[in-house]
C-alpha positions in Angstrom: -22.8 -10.1 -15.9 -21.5 -13.5 -15.0 -17.8 -13.3 -14.0 -15.4 -16.3 -13.9 -12.6 -15.9 -11.4 -9.7 -18.1 -12.4 -7.1 -18.8 -9.7 -3.9 -20.7 -10.7 -2.3 -22.2 -7.6 1.1 -23.7 -7.0 2.3 -24.5 -3.4 0.3 -21.6 -1.9 -1.3 -23.4 1.0 -0.7 -20.6 3.5 -2.5 -18.1 1.3 -5.1 -19.8 -0.9 -7.9 -19.7 1.6 -7.7 -15.9 1.8 -8.0 -15.6 -2.0 -10.9 -18.0 -2.2 -12.8 -16.5 0.8 -12.4 -13.0 -0.7 -14.4 -14.3 -3.8 -17.0 -15.9 -1.6 -17.6 -12.5 0.1 -18.2 -10.6 -3.1 -21.2 -8.3 -3.2 -21.6 -9.1 -6.9 -23.6 -12.3 -6.8 -23.2 -13.7 -10.3 -19.8 -15.4 -10.3 -18.0 -18.7 -10.6 -14.5 -19.7 -9.5 -12.1 -22.1 -11.1 -9.1 -23.1 -9.0 -6.3 -24.8 -11.1 -3.9 -26.7 -8.9 -0.6 -26.7 -10.9 0.9 -29.9 -9.5 1.4 -28.5 -5.9 3.4 -30.6 -3.5 1.9 -29.0 -0.4 -1.7 -28.9 0.9 -2.9 -26.5 -1.8 -5.3 -28.9 -3.5 -6.8 -30.3 -0.3 -7.4 -26.8 1.0 -9.1 -25.8 -2.2 -11.3 -28.9 -2.1 -12.3 -28.2 1.5 -14.1 -25.0 0.6 -17.4 -26.3 -0.7 -19.6 -24.2 -2.8 -21.4 -25.2 -6.1 -19.9 -22.2 -7.8 -16.3 -23.5 -7.2 -14.5 -25.9 -9.5 -11.2 -27.5 -8.8 -8.9 -28.7 -11.6 -5.7 -30.6 -10.9 -2.9 -30.9 -13.4 0.8 -31.8 -13.4 3.1 -28.8 -12.9 3.1 -26.9 -16.2 3.4 -23.3 -15.2 1.0 -20.4 -14.5 0.1 -19.8 -18.2 -1.0 -23.3 -18.7 -3.0 -23.2 -15.5 -4.7 -20.0 -16.6 -5.5 -21.5 -19.9 -7.0 -24.5 -18.3 -9.1 -22.2 -16.3 -10.2 -20.3 -19.4 -11.2 -23.5 -21.1 -13.3 -24.5 -18.1 -14.8 -21.1 -17.4 -18.2 -19.9 -18.5 -19.6 -16.4 -18.4 -19.3 -12.9 -19.8 -15.9 -11.9 -18.4 -12.9 -13.3 -16.6 -10.7 -12.1 -13.8 -7.3 -13.8 -13.1 -6.7 -13.8 -9.3 -3.2 -14.8 -8.0 -3.6 -17.4 -5.2 -1.6 -15.3 -2.7 -3.6 -12.1 -3.3 -7.2 -11.2 -2.3 -10.1 -9.0 -3.5 -12.0 -6.2 -1.8 -15.6 -7.3 -1.2 -16.9 -4.9 -3.9 -14.2 -5.7 -6.4 -16.3 -7.6 -8.9 -19.2 -5.2 -8.6 -16.9 -2.2 -9.1 -15.2 -3.7 -12.2 -18.5 -5.0 -13.7 -20.1 -1.6 -13.3 -17.1 0.0 -15.1 -17.2 -2.5 -17.9 -20.9 -2.4 -18.3 -20.9 1.4 -18.6 -18.4 1.3 -21.5 -19.6 -1.3 -24.0 -16.8 -0.4 -26.4 -14.1 -1.3 -23.8 -12.6 -4.8 -23.6 -11.1 -4.5 -20.1 -12.0 -2.7 -16.9 -9.3 -2.1 -14.3 -9.3 -0.8 -10.8 -6.9 0.5 -8.2 -4.8 -2.0 -6.1 -2.7 -1.9 -3.0 0.5 -3.7 -2.2 0.6 -5.2 1.3 4.0 -5.8 3.0 4.5 -8.8 5.3 4.0 -6.5 8.3 0.5 -5.6 7.1 1.2 -2.1 5.8 -0.8 -1.3 2.6 0.3 1.2 -0.1 -2.3 2.1 -2.6 -0.9 2.5 -6.1 -2.2 5.2 -8.5 -5.2 4.3 -10.6 -4.3 2.7 -13.9 -4.8 4.8 -17.1 -7.6 4.1 -19.6 -8.2 4.4 -23.3 -6.0 3.1 -26.0 -3.1 1.7 -23.9 -1.1 -0.2 -26.6 1.8 2.2 -26.9 2.0 2.6 -23.1 1.9 -1.1 -22.6 4.6 -1.7 -25.1 7.0 0.3 -22.9 6.0 -1.1 -19.5 3.5 -3.3 -17.7 0.9 -0.9 -16.3 -0.8 -3.5 -14.1 0.2 -5.4 -10.9 -1.4 -8.6 -12.3 -4.7 -9.9 -13.6 -6.5 -9.5 -10.2 -7.6 -5.9 -10.9 -8.5 -6.5 -14.5 -12.0 -7.7 -15.6 -11.7 -8.9 -19.2 -14.6 -9.6 -21.6 -14.7 -13.2 -22.7 -15.1 -12.0 -26.3 -11.8 -10.1 -26.0 -10.1 -13.2 -24.6 -11.4 -15.2 -27.6 -10.0 -12.6 -29.9 -6.6 -12.2 -28.3 -6.0 -15.9 -27.7 -4.7 -17.5 -24.5 -1.5 -17.0 -22.4 1.8 -18.0 -23.9 3.0 -21.1 -22.1 6.6 -20.6 -23.3 7.1 -17.4 -21.2 8.2 -17.9 -17.6 8.2 -14.2 -16.7 6.2 -11.3 -18.2 3.6 -13.6 -19.6 0.8 -11.4 -18.2 2.5 -8.2 -19.7 2.6 -9.9 -23.1 -1.0 -10.8 -22.8 -2.1 -7.3 -21.9 -0.4 -6.0 -25.0 -2.4 -8.4 -27.1 -5.6 -7.3 -25.4 -4.7 -3.6 -26.0 -4.2 -4.4 -29.7 -7.8 -5.6 -29.8 -9.5 -2.7 -28.0 -9.6 -0.1 -25.2 -9.4 -0.2 -21.4 -11.6 1.6 -19.0 -10.8 2.5 -15.3 -13.2 2.2 -12.5 -14.3 5.6 -11.0 -13.6 4.6 -7.4 -10.0 5.1 -6.1 -10.4 2.4 -3.4 -8.4 -0.7 -4.2 -10.2 -3.7 -5.6 -7.1 -5.9 -5.2 -4.6 -6.4 -2.4 -1.3 -7.8 -3.6 0.7 -9.7 -1.1 4.4 -8.8 -1.2 6.5 -12.0 -0.8 10.2 -11.2 -1.0 11.1 -14.8 -1.8 8.6 -15.3 -4.6 9.7 -16.5 -8.0 8.3 -13.4 -9.7 10.4 -11.1 -7.6 13.5 -13.2 -8.0 13.2 -13.2 -11.7 12.8 -9.4 -11.6 16.5 -9.1 -10.6 17.6 -11.3 -13.6 18.2 -9.4 -16.8 17.7 -12.6 -18.8 14.1 -12.9 -17.5 12.9 -9.9 -19.5 14.3 -10.9 -22.9 11.8 -13.6 -23.9 8.8 -11.4 -23.0 10.2 -8.4 -24.8 10.9 -10.5 -27.9 7.4 -12.0 -27.8 5.7 -8.6 -27.4 7.5 -6.9 -30.2 7.2 -9.9 -32.5 3.4 -9.4 -32.7 2.9 -9.2 -36.5 0.1 -6.6 -36.1 2.4 -4.0 -34.6 4.4 -2.7 -37.5 1.3 -1.8 -39.5 -0.4 -0.4 -36.5 2.4 1.7 -35.2 5.1 1.9 -37.9 8.6 0.3 -37.9 10.5 3.4 -36.8 8.2 4.2 -33.9 8.1 0.5 -32.9 11.9 0.4 -32.7 11.9 3.5 -30.5 9.3 1.9 -28.2 11.5 -1.2 -28.0 14.4 0.9 -26.8 12.2 2.6 -24.2 10.9 -0.8 -23.0 14.5 -2.0 -22.6 15.3 1.1 -20.6 12.2 0.4 -18.4 13.3 -3.2 -17.9 16.8 -1.9 -16.8 15.1 0.4 -14.3 13.0 -2.4 -12.8 16.1 -4.7 -12.6 18.1 -1.9 -10.8 15.2 -1.1 -8.4 14.7 -4.8 -7.5 18.4 -5.4 -7.0 18.6 -2.5 -4.6 15.5 -3.7 -2.7 17.1 -7.1 -2.4 20.3 -5.6 -0.9 22.5 -5.6 -4.0 22.9 -1.9 -4.1 26.0 -1.6 -6.3 24.6 -3.8 -9.0 21.3 -2.0 -8.8 22.8 1.4 -9.3 24.6 0.2 -12.3 21.3 -0.9 -13.9 19.7 2.4 -13.0 22.5 4.2 -14.7 22.0 2.0 -17.8 18.3 2.8 -17.8 18.9 6.6 -17.6 21.5 6.4 -20.3 19.1 4.7 -22.7 16.1 6.9 -21.8 17.0 10.1 -19.8 14.1 11.4 -17.8 14.2 14.2 -15.2 11.9 12.4 -12.8 14.0 9.2 -13.0 17.2 11.2 -12.2 15.5 12.5 -9.1 14.3 9.1 -8.1 17.7 7.6 -8.7 19.1 10.0 -6.1 17.0 8.1 -3.5 18.6 4.8 -4.4 21.1 5.1 -1.6 18.6 6.0 1.1 16.5 2.9 1.1 13.3 4.9 0.8 10.5 5.4 -1.8 10.7 2.8 -4.5 14.0 1.4 -3.2 12.8 0.5 0.3 14.1 -3.0 1.3 11.8 -6.0 1.3 10.7 -7.1 4.8 10.8 -10.8 5.4 7.7 -12.8 6.4 
């Protein structure tokens, strides 16, 4: 199975080499890499060009956003499957082999996922639970089940069927894309619990900043639930209920991230809004931790 690893890169000079070298060190030999420099103003492009390997392609474009960069990578990529690696993350050496084995063992599945770990600036890694598998559409309509595309191996035929990333979404564009993939087929999870992806926590990143802004979630939610295939597939009444649960989930994420960024009072207000919209015993217990700075509410540590 030939795997195309697509890396969109914007002003990530301190991190890009780690991402690229992690691909070079893969035990799965049949891969190519497309790095798309999205108009960086630092040394990102020159660092990418300095790593010479015939399997690596570098594309440069004016700054147009991560979705456009990923789409440029898709257009340039060849192979049986694609993996979208963020430029500040890195893969375990056996990541491609693990995901390729899972996808190869389930020819009916469109996507294979593996475990991942979040790595804080002080180097501590926390392994997240393994993602679920099967028909994930209803679950994905409520919340994003994946850290990012770095622990998902997607068949090229599924990408061709689902289409490309939406360039009009600044936040949640990957979540919206996973829902389209889920509408096309099933997901399978790798057997191994060892992480295939290491996600670098960067408190100042644009993604985490937008996670504290309620307005960031609205375009993605609107795009997800505007999919014309959903009413027939799920039913209008059920779809409306899932939208309400998704809004409650978004409120929880906003509250959690506000607290982690030090805005505790605002964060608790959003947690309360989430619990009011979708009461859940486990969430009530978790909310009790919001004032302790532990568990999901631990503060971000600076680089």
